[in-house]
C-alpha positions in Angstrom: 17.8 125.7 123.0 16.9 129.0 121.5 13.4 130.2 120.9 11.7 133.0 119.0 9.3 135.0 121.1 6.7 137.5 119.9 7.0 140.7 121.8 5.1 144.0 121.4 7.4 146.9 120.3 6.9 148.9 123.5 8.2 146.0 125.5 11.1 145.0 123.2 12.2 148.7 123.3 12.3 148.5 127.1 14.3 145.2 126.9 16.9 146.8 124.7 17.1 150.0 126.7 17.7 148.0 129.9 14.5 149.2 131.6 12.8 145.8 131.3 14.7 143.1 133.2 12.1 140.3 133.0 10.0 139.0 130.3 6.7 137.5 131.6 5.2 134.4 130.0 2.2 132.2 130.6 4.0 129.2 129.2 7.5 127.9 129.8 9.5 126.1 127.1 10.0 122.4 127.8 13.7 122.5 127.1 16.4 124.5 129.0 16.3 128.0 127.8 19.6 129.4 126.6 18.5 132.4 124.7 15.6 134.2 123.1 15.3 135.8 119.7 12.9 138.7 119.7 10.2 138.9 117.0 8.7 142.4 117.3 5.0 142.2 116.5 3.1 144.9 114.6 3.9 147.2 113.1 7.6 146.0 112.8 7.0 142.3 112.2 10.7 141.4 112.2 13.3 139.7 114.4 15.0 142.7 116.0 17.4 141.2 118.6 18.3 138.6 121.1 18.6 138.2 124.9 20.2 135.6 127.1 18.3 134.2 130.0 20.0 134.1 133.4 17.2 132.4 135.3 13.5 131.4 135.0 11.3 132.1 138.0 7.9 130.6 138.4 5.1 131.3 140.8 1.6 132.7 141.1 0.9 136.0 139.3 1.0 137.8 142.7 4.3 136.2 143.8 6.0 137.0 140.4 4.7 140.6 140.5 6.0 141.0 144.1 9.4 139.7 143.1 9.8 141.2 139.6 7.2 143.8 138.9 9.2 146.9 139.8 11.8 146.0 137.2 9.5 144.1 134.8 8.9 147.0 132.4 5.1 146.6 132.4 2.4 148.4 134.3 0.7 146.4 137.0 -2.8 146.5 135.4 -1.3 145.3 132.1 0.6 142.5 133.8 -2.4 141.1 135.6 -4.5 141.5 132.5 -1.9 139.4 130.6 -1.8 136.8 133.4 -5.6 136.3 133.1 -6.7 133.3 135.1 -3.3 131.5 135.0 -2.2 130.0 138.3 1.5 130.0 137.4 3.5 132.6 135.5 7.1 132.5 134.4 9.5 135.4 134.5 12.6 135.1 132.2 15.4 137.1 133.9 17.2 138.9 131.1 21.0 138.7 131.4 22.3 140.4 128.3 20.3 142.0 125.4 21.5 142.8 121.9 19.5 144.8 119.3 20.4 143.9 115.7 21.7 146.6 113.4 19.2 145.5 110.8 16.0 143.6 111.6 15.5 140.2 110.0 12.4 139.2 108.0 10.9 135.9 109.0 10.9 134.9 105.3 14.7 134.9 105.5 14.5 131.9 107.9 11.9 130.1 105.8 9.4 131.5 103.2 6.6 129.7 105.0 7.6 130.8 108.5 4.8 132.5 110.5 5.1 134.5 113.7 4.7 132.5 116.8 1.6 133.0 118.9 3.8 132.7 122.0 7.1 131.1 121.1 8.7 128.6 118.7 11.9 126.6 118.8 14.4 127.5 116.1 16.2 124.9 114.0 20.0 125.0 113.9 19.7 126.2 110.3 17.4 129.1 111.2 19.6 130.1 114.1 22.7 130.1 111.8 20.9 132.5 109.4 20.3 134.9 112.3 23.9 134.5 113.7 25.3 135.7 110.3 24.0 139.1 111.1 26.6 141.6 112.4 26.0 143.4 115.6 27.8 146.4 117.1 29.2 146.3 120.7 27.3 149.5 121.6 24.0 147.7 121.1 24.7 145.3 124.0 22.9 146.0 127.2 24.0 144.1 130.4 21.3 143.6 133.0 21.9 143.8 136.7 18.9 142.6 138.7 19.8 141.7 142.3 16.6 140.1 143.5 16.2 139.5 147.2 
């Protein structure tokens, strides 16, 4: 399954530059995660790219920070603020990231489509609309993580 995630521009830029190798989430999708389309929140408010997920790691906020924090592309204080009082946090290990040449308006998927609070599953039809977009090879970033 493919999902659409809302991500702040500062973090999506780090994903596509290769600096951010994990995307942290308080919720895990119920279905096996094959890939993630990135909806960049304000001020962009468009789908700007895609990344494949190599692995999903779960654990306490401290455990996840100790394993992934140095390559998570987020400051420690911001990470723990994001975690709040959650007992379990999920880290999506980014395998390959692609920034689209031209961002996609949500209205192209469906005129009534609204940005997800956290994530939303995409229909096959919505995914096909996104797939029709052309990408350039130089926009592909491969991630090498090497966790212990």
